[in-house]
N, C-alpha and C positions, 0 to 999 in steps of 0.2 A: 585523538578523539576516539570514543567508544560508543557502541550500541550495547546497552545493558538491559536485560530482562530481569525484573525483580523476582526474588525467590517465591513471593506469594502468588505470582502468576502461575508458576509451575506447580504450586500446590493445587490450583484450580484446574490447570490444563497440563498434566505431566507429560503428555505426548506431543506437545507443541513443537514444531520444527520450523524455524524461520531462516529463510535464505536472506543474505545481505549482499548488496552490490553498491559500491561507492565509486563514483566517477568525478574527477576533478580536471579543471582546465577545459571545460566544455564551451563550445561556441553554439549557443542555442538560438542565434539570430539567423542562421543560414537556412536555406530551403533544402530539405532532404526528401527527394521524390521517392526514395526507397521506403521511407517510413510511411509516407502517404499510401503507397501501394500495399504495404504490409497491413496497415490498419484496415483499409478497405477490404482486403482479402478475408481477414478474420471476422470482420463485421458481417460480410455476406454469408460466410459459413455459419456463424451464430444465428443469423436470421433464418437460415434454412433449417438448421438442426433444432432450434427452439421455437419455431413457428407453431402457435396453437398449443404450446406446452405450458403446464403449470410449473414455472421455474423452481419454486421452492420445494418441489417434490423430486427434483432431479438428484441422482445419487452423488453428483459432484458438489451439490449445494447443501444437502442435508447435514453433513458433518459440521459445517460452519453455523448452521442454525442451532444445532445441539450445543455447540461450544458457546454460542451467545447465551443460551439459557443457563449453562453452567456458570457463566460469568455474571448472571443476573440481568442480562440485556434482553429485552423483548424483540425477537428477530422480525416480527410482523411490523412493529412500529419503527424499528431501527435496523433495516436490512444490511447485511454485509455488502461491501462495495462491489464484489464480483456478482452477487445476486442482483444488485441494482443495475449493473451493466447489461446483464443478460435479459432482465425484465424489459428494459428499454428496447433492446434489439428484437425481442420476441414479438413486440407490438409493431414491428416494421419501421421503427424510428432509427435514425442514424446518430452516431456520436459526433459531437463537434470537434473539429481539428483546432486544438488550442495552441500548442507549440511542439517542436520536435520531441522533447523529452517526455512530455505528458502523452503525446500520441504513441510513442514507442512503448511506454509503460502500458497503455491500454491495449495495444496490439499483443504484447506478450501475455498480459492478463487473460485476454480472450483466447489466445492460442492454447494455454495450459489450464484454463478455468481455475485461476488462482487469484485471490485478492492481493493486490500490489499497491504500494504507495510511492509517492515521490515527495521527498522532503528537501527543501532548500537548505544547504549547509552554509551558504555565504553569510547568513545572519544567525548562525548557531554558535553561541559563545562557549558552550559546554557540551557534555555528553548527551546523547539521545537515549531516553529510557522508556521502556514499556513498564508501567507501574500502576498502582492504584492511585486515583486522584486524591488531592488534598484540598478540599473546598475552601479551607481558610486562607490559602495562598495562591492556588492555581487560577489561571484565567485563560479563556478561549475566545478568540475573535473569529466569527464565521467568515467564510469566503465572501469577498466583496464588501465587507463591513469595516468599521473603524473602532477606535477606542470607546466610542459612546455606545457600542453594541456588545460589550463584553458579556460573555456567559460564564457562569460558575458551574463547573462539573459537579455531578452528584457524588455523594459519599461512596467511596470504594469503586467508583467507575474506572474501568480499565482505559488508560490513555497512553498515547505516545507523547512525550514531553521533553522539552529542553529547558532545564531549570524549572521555573514555574509557568512557562509558556506551554500550554497544551497545544500540540500540533495536530493530533487526531483524537476525536472523542469516540467513546464506546468502541474501542479497539480498532476496527476497520470501517467505521460508519461514515464519519464526516471529517474532512481535513480543514485546517485553519487557514485564514488569510496570511498569517505570519509565515507559515511554512510553504506557501504555494510556490510553484515553479513559474518564473517569468522569463521573457526573452533575454533578460540580463543575467539569469542564473548561470554560474560557472561550475558549481560543485553541488552534487546531488546524492542523496542516500535513498536507495530503494529497498524497503523491506518486502519480503515475499512470504506470506503466512500459510503454513500448512501443518500437517500432522504426521508423525513418524509412521503410524499404523494405517494411514489412509492414502496419502499422496506424496510421500517422501521423494519418490523417483521424479514426480512431476516438478517438485520444487527444485531438485538438483538440475534437471534439464532446463528449467526456466532461468536459473542462475547462470548456467553456462551459455545459454542462448542470448540472454540480455547482455552479458559481458562481451560476447563476441560481436554483437551488433554495435555496442558502444565503441569498442576498440576500432572496428572497421570504419564506421560512419563518421565518428567524431575524432578519430586518430588520437585517442588518449589511452593511458594505462588504467586498468581497472583493478580494484582490490575487492575481493569477494570472500565470503565464508558462510558459516552456518552457526546459528545459536539454537541450542536445545538444553535439556535439563542437565546434561553432563558438561556443557560449555555455555555458560550463561552470559557471556559477553563476547564481542568481537571488536578488536581495535584496528584502526588504520592510521597511516602516517598523514 
């Protein structure tokens, strides 16, 4: 299976730099106190560092807002996932503990100030692609919804997709019900979105950190890599 970024995405964002981590054989039903402590630690740091701050004006967030505009996405209406996390925490709110994989994802996202996703691979029958939407065939089911609530993505909207199932709308804005991580999930794909000239080192560190945490806590082997303009896909066994 592969993660593939379509060439037209690099035409719009030539400096895009995506970390990829894939874990298989996960037991996501166990209790991992280490993950709870990690998430709480970086929640508290974010609440301190972003208290009273206009999150969208932070230097770590501005590049994503600019990239959203380059992709034709209004960042005020559809904020990047990491911006949404820090906005919530800047107001003194806490993040819900959902399940170990999602909580670990959020902890690493907060630690490195990077947008990260979690995609269930158990129900992915073909490659995952970041590409432009195809409204005539693509479908998106919002979190917590069913087939009666299908949304059709906009023309040329940037999406993560498995076949014609849109897993994330508007690049890193909102994830689908189809791709969500559940307690029964055993295989997961984590994309970590960044830019070569902005936060390449942070992406590399996040990939290494997440991989180490998954190997140590879940006792599984990890496959990881990078996708950029020179390497537009990453394959795993």
